[in-house]
N, C-alpha and C positions, 0 to 999 in steps of 0.2 A: 387431619389438619396439619399435623407435624410434618408429614411427608410433603404436603402441598407447599407449606412454607419454605421448606428446604429447596424445593424445585424453583420457586420464584426468587430466592435469595442467591442462588448460585451465579446467575449472569451478573448480578450487581457486584458480588464479591470478586468476580473475575475482572470486572471493569476497574474496581478500586485497586486491585493488585497490579493491573497493567499501568495504571496511572502512577502508582508508587514506583514501579520499575522505571518508567520514563523519567521521573524526577531524579531518581538515583543515578541514572545515566547522564543526565544533564549537569548535575552538580559538579562532578569532577572537571568537566569541560569549562565550566564557569570559573572554577578555581584556577585552572591553567591559564585562562585568558587574563585573570587577575594577576597571575605571576608574570605573564609576558609584558603587560603594560607597566612602564616605569616612567616616573617623572624624571626628566633628564635635563642636562645643561650641555650645550654644544659650544666648544671653544676651539680656537686655533692657536698654534704656537709657532715661533720661528727661532731658528738657531743659526748663528753666523760664526764662521771661523776664518780668521785672516792668516795667510801663509805667504812666505816668500818663495817665488818660483825657483826651481832647481834645475830646470831643463829649458833649453831654448831651441827654436826651429828657425832656420834661415832659408828663405827662398831666393835662389840665385841662378844665373844662367848666362848664356851667350846668344846674341842675335847677330846673324851674319847675312849680308846681302851681296849678290854678284849677278853678272849678266845671265848666267845659266844656273840651273838647280844643282848641277854637279859641282860647279865652282863654289857655290854658296855652301854646299854640304861639306866640301873639303876644307874650306876656311873655318867652318864651325867646328868640325871634328878636331882640327889642329888646336883651336882655342880651348875646347872642352878637355882635351887630354892634358893641357897645362893646368886647368882648374882641378882635375882629379889628382894630378901629381902634387899640386900645392896643398890640397886638403890632406893628402897622405903625409906630406912633409910636416904639417903642423900637428899631426897626431890624431886626425879624425879617422875612425875605423870605417871600413867599407859597409858594414851593416848599418851605419848611421847616415849613409848617402843613398838617396833614392831618386830616380828620374821621375819628375812630376808632369813634364810636358815635352813633347817633341812634335814639331810641326814644320812642314815645307809648304810654302804658299807663294803664288805669283804676286809681283808688285806691279800695279797698274799706273799708267800715266793719268793725269787729270786734264781732260779737255778744257780748253778755254771757254769761258761763258759766251753764250750766243752762237756757238758753232754746233754743227751736227756731227762733229768728229766723235767716234766711239772710243771708249777707253781701250788701250792696248797694253799688252804685257811689256813692261820695261825692265824686268829682272826678276829675281827670286829671293825670297827671304827664308832662312832656316832659323828656327827658335828651339833651343834645347835648354830646359830648366831643371834644376835639382831642388830637392828638399834635404837640408842638412841638419841633423839633430846634434846638438851640443850638450853633453852631459856635464861639462865644466863651464860654468857661467863666465868665468874669467877669460874665456877664449873668444867671446862674442866679437869684441872690437878687433883683436888681431886677425880673426878669420875674415871679417868683412874687408879689412885692409888688404889681406893677402889675395882674396878673390878679385878685388878690383885691380890690384897691381899685376896680376897675371892675365888679365883680359876679360874678366866677367863684366859685361856692360849692362847687365840687368839684375838689380837686387829687388825682388818682389816684396820683401818684408821680413820682419822679425816678430815672432810670437813666442809666448811663454806658457809653461805648464808646471803643475805641481805633481810630481811622480806618485806621491802617496795620497792622492786626493780621496781615494775610497776610505782610508782610515780616518781622514779629517772629516769627511762627510758623515761618518758614523758618530763622531763626536758632536757635530752640528745637529744631528738627529736627536741625540740625548738632550742637548740644550733646548731643542724645540719642544720636547715633551715637558721638560721642567717649566718652560715658559707658559705652556698651555695650562699646566696644573696651577701655576701661580695666578694666572688670570681667573681660573675657576674658583679659587679660594676667595679672591676679591669679590667676584660676582655673588658667590654664595653668602659671604658675610654681609654684603650690602642688602641682599634680598631676605636675610634672616632664615636661611636654610643651611643644611649641612650636606656636604658632598659625600657620596659613597663610592662604590666601586666603579671602575672604568668599564663601560659597556662595549665600546668600539674604538679602534684606533685606525685612522686612515692617513696615509702619507699624502701630503699635498704637493710633493715634488721637491726636487733638489736642483741646484744650479751651480755650475762651475763656469764663471765668466771667462771669455776670451778677450784679452786686451786688444786695443786697436793696433793694427799693423803699422810699423814704421816703414814708410815707403821711401825708396831712394833710387832714382834713375838719373842718368846723365853722367854718373860715375866720376865726378871730380871731387873725391872725398878728402878729408883732412889728412895732412902728412903724418900727424901723430895718430895713436890708436883711437879709432872712432868711439866716442862715448855713447854708451847705451845704458838706460835705466830700466831695470825690470820691475821695480816697485813691489807692491803686494797684490795678492789676489784674494777675493772674498768668496768663500764657499757657503752656500745658503741651503738650509733644509726647512721644510714646512710640514706641519702635522695637524690633523683635526681629531679631537677627542669628543666622544659622547660619554658624559659622566652622570651616573645616577645621583639624584638628590633625594634626601630623606625628609 
């Protein structure tokens, strides 16, 4: 009887052991799942830094027209050489002068309305434009005046930049995180919970605005130094935080 009982009990004991083993394997996974799940609060923050631009960019050039492309190019080259000489005279380095556009194109006549006359070439136009970087903001007005006085008949605009924008953006990012944490404390206090550790940090983007261009064509500018206002630029950073709540 004893041997028979042992024989019948062995399969049952094996089954119990297997079940216990399965439970023991499942329990750590369940504990890990418990650890992975967190009650959390998601907040966004914004940081803004205002800065005065310290660099300006002027778009300028010469547009010349003549009966032939050769004549138009010759007239344009002569005028542009005066522009280069004027910029050098006023202290602008060659490294801060860059050709931004060069174009030779035909000029067509406009047929009268109601006629079948086809447009025909009436001459040629040469456009040569420069981008001039000014590291001295006090030179903006004098440079504009000088360009016009030596024959530049196209001023495409003036724009501004902050040379150390990367450093300023880092400060804006710090302020964005502080702003997000401030909001999180307000929400947690209102909801009766306590905030814990930060689980994730995601940058929502940064922005360095470009001011509107000051356009000037026609080239009959003031006799005195042309007034230009650079104002301030606002650099913005955004961040999203996911914070554990207890």
